N, C-alpha and C positions, 0 to 999 in steps of 0.2 A: 727758257725757249723764247726767242725773239719773235713777236707777232708783227706781221705786216700792218702798217697803218692804212686804214681806209676811211672814207667819208662816213661819219656816223649818221644813222637815220633812227627815227623813233617808231617803234611798233608798240602801240599802246603805252604802257608804262616802262617798257624796256628800251635800251639803246643798243642797237646792233651796229657793229663796226666801231672804229675809233678807240677800242679798248681791247683788253686781252680775253674777255669772257666769250666763250663759245657756247651758244644756246642749243639746246636739244629740241628738235621738232619732230612731229609725227602727223599722221593724217587719219581721220576717222574712216571706218569701213561701213558705217551705217548709212541708211538713206537720210540725207540731211533734213528732208521734210518731216521725218519722224523725230520731232524735237526731244521727246522723252528718251528715246534710245540713244540719240546723239549726245545729249547732255550726260547721260549715264556713262557712256564710253569716255567722254572727255574727262569726267571726274576720276575715272580709273587711271587715265593717262596722267592727269595731274598728280595723283597719289604716287605713281611710278616714277615721276620726275620730269615729265614733259613740260617744256617752258613756252612753246608756241605750237598751236594746233591749226591744221588746215582742213577744210571741209569742201567736198565737191558741190558745185552749184550747177545742176543740170537743167533746171527750168525755173520759172518764176515762183513756183511754190517753195522750192528750195531757198531761193533768194529772200523771199518774205519771211522765212523761218529764222533767218540769221540774227535778227534783233533779239528775239526771245532766247535763242541759244546763248548769245553774248551776255544777256542779263543773268544767266544762271551759272556761268563759268568764271574762272579766276585767272585765266591766262589769255594772252592775245589771240584773236581769232582771225584767220586768213581765209579769204574766199578764193577758191580755185575756179577760174573762169576760162572757158574756151568758146570761140566762135561768136557768141551773142553779146554785143556791147551793152545791150539793155540789162542783162543780168548783172554786169559789173556796176552799172548805174544804180540798180536796186540794192545791191550789196553795200555800196557806199552809203546810200540813203538809210540802210539798216544799221550803220555804225560799225562795220567791221574795222579791224585794225590794220589790215594790209590786203592788197589785191594781188593775186598771182595771175599774170596775164602773158599770153603769147601773142604779141601784136600781129604776127604773121598769119594767125588764124582769123583776124578781122581785116578783110581785104580793103575796106574803105578807110583811108587815113582820117577822114573827118570824124568818123565814129570813134577811132582811137583817141583823137584829140578831145572829144567830148568826155571820155573816161578820164583822161589826164587832167582836164580842167576841173572835173568834179573831185578828183583826188586832191588837187592843189587847194581847192577851197576848204577842204576838211583836214588837211595835213595828213593824208593817208598815203603811205609809201606804196610803190609798185615793185613786185618782183617779176622781172622778165625771165621767163623760163625757156631755154633752148635745149631740146633733146636730140640725141644722135639719130633716133629712129623717126623723127618727124621734121627733117629739114625740108625747106621748100624747093620746088623745081628739081626734084630728084637729085639734089646735091649729094656727092659722096660724103659720108660721115668722117671728116678729118677735123683735126683741131683748128686748122686755119679756116675751114668753111664754117665751123660752128662760131668762131669768133667773128667772122664776117657777118653772119646772120645777126648775131647779138649786137654788133655795131650799128646795123641798120635800124634795129628797134630802139636802141639807146639814143640815136641821133634824133628820132622823132620826139622823144621826151625832152632831150636837152634843147631842142629848137624852141620849145615852149617854156624854157626856163624852169624846167622841172628836174630836180636832182635827187629827190628822195627815192633812190633806186637801189634795189638789190638784184643780184644776178645768180642764176643757176645754169650750169652748162653740163648736164648729166649725160652719161653714156652707159650703155649696157656693158661695154668692154672696159675693164678696169684701167688698162694701160692708156686707152684713148681718153678716159675721164681724167686721169692724172695729167696727161700732156695738155689737155684743153684748159684745165684750171690753172696750170702753171703759166700758160700763155695769157689767160684772162687776168691773172694777178699783175702781169707786166703791162697790160693794155688798158685796164679800167681802174678808176679810183674808188669804185663802189664795193660795198661788202659782198661777200660770196657765200652762197648757200651750197654746201657740199653734199654729194650723194652719188652712189652708183645706182642708176635707175634699173628697175626690173632685175634686182640683184639675185633673187632666187628665194628658196625656202629658208627657214630659220638657221639650218646648219650651213649650207653652202653660201647663202646670201650674207650671213653675218661675217664669215671669213673674208669673202670678197670685199665687203664694205669696210671691214676693219683695215684691210690692207690699203685700199684706195684712199679712204678718208684719213687713215692714220699717217700715211706717207705725206700727204698734203699738210695736215695739221703740224706734223713734225717740222715742216719747212716754213711754218708761220702763216700758212694760207688757210683761210676759211673763218667764217664768223657764226654760221649756224650749220648744223648737220642733221641729216635724216638717214637712218639705216633702213632702207626700203626692203621689207621682207614679205613673203607670201605667208603670212601668219597673223596672229593676234598682234595689234600694234603695240601692246604693252611690252612685247618681246623686243620691239625696235628700241624702246627706251632703255631696256636693260643692256642691250648691245652697245648703244651710244654711250651710256655711262661707263661701261667697261673701257671703251676706246679712250674717253677723256681721262679717266682715272689712271690708266697705264701710261699716258703721255704726261702725267703730272699737271693736267689742265683743270682738274677738279680735286678739291681736298675734303669734300663733304660726303664722300662715297667710301663705304667699308671695302677692305681688301681681304679676300680669302686666300690663304696659302694652304695647299694640301699636297702631300707626297703622291707619287704615281703608283704606289702600292707595290708590294713584292711578297715573297713567300714568308716573310717574318711577321706578317699581320696575324693577330690572334683575336681581334675584336671587329665588330661591324663598322669599320671606319667609313666605308663608302656611303652607307646610309646616313651616318651622322653628318658627313661633309655636305651631302645634298640637302639635308634638313636645315643645317645652319646657313647654307647658301640662300635658301628660300627665306629664312628669317631675316637675313641681312638686307634683303631687297627693301624692307621697310624701315631700315635704319639710316639716318642721315648724320653720320659722324665719321671722322677720320680715325679708323681703328683697323689694325691688322690682326686677323684671327687665323690661327694655324690649326689644322686637323692633320695630325701626323700618325704614321702607321705603327712605329714601335717606340717603346719608352727608353730603349737603349740609346738611339741616335736622335729621336724626334726633337727633344728640347734644344739640343745643340744645333741641329740643322735649321730650326726655326727660331733662333735666338733673337732675331730682330722683330718677331711678332710681339704684339702687346699682350695677348693672352692666347692660350692654346691647350691642346690635349694630345697625348700620345698614349697608345693603348697596349695592354698586355692581355693575358688570358682572363676574361671576365672582369677585368679592372682597367683603370687608366690613371695616368698622372696628369694633373692640371699644372700648367706652368705659366709664369708671367715674366716677360722679358728674358726668356731662356732659363729661368730658375724655377725648379719644381717647388710648388707651394703646398700641394696636398695630393693624396691618393684617394680615389673614389671608385665605387662600383660602376661597371659599364652602363647599367640601366640609368645611372644618375647623370651621365655625361652631358646629354643635350640640355637638360634643365639647368645644370650648373653653368654651362657656357652662356646660355641665354641670360641668366642672372648677371653674370660678369660683364656681358656686352651692355646690358641696360645700365649697369652701375658705372661703366667706364667714362 
């Protein structure tokens, strides 16, 4: 898959753009001023596979907490700023790795310029965020209008010789989101952060996000992604990893293959599949694991799997690369698969 070349920027120890790696991002749901709770959630996100994390900065107490949060985490920290340029300045002073800014929310250009100068002095990039639901002057949410607004913001930064810029142009409508990012990829040289904003709950939001983000990534567009869900942010990471894995953009994520079930099933396949899926969330290796319904067709249907199981009545066969290697009792299936996954 050919990736579009964009200007590279540094976010902490990561390079965004200019290469083929697509980073997974999420946002905390804690009150940022509650350092312990925020750090705890970020650690869980790190474990799940999050590579960049954003936190809301609502007031000066939030801003002043950023330095301590950064000292306790292991991935780049992004401060989400709206309206108050002083919060951006304090976040920069606290050593965040990136500022998310909507310059349209700060009406005084001189104050925007103060933020840009502070970022320039510390080599901190700025992500300009434009959302379909918050366009200025009651503009109709179209791809052309969103690009126009983004251009206005970008021009302020470029006029100050500041080019460490990332862009997000999110929309709640998936088709508008796709259209806008396609236009952005033709308009700007900067890396793009992809997402369908306010996508929905874990079920509907993940589907909408997978379609919108997946289509763009397949076209080579996008350098970071966030699957925005009304749920635990760890679920956002799981959904993002699935998107990247199925597009062949990540090789360190396990793949679970399981049949859709039918009347031939004689063992508790669904429970085993769910338990193995949960276990695989903590595994960082390229492995295909198959959970199949019947031992008649299962090994053949999943012959490309690295390891797998197919069940009969009270028993199951374990297979490797399509070849049956042993027969075990149903009660032993989960533990045997875990052992083989760990040893693979």
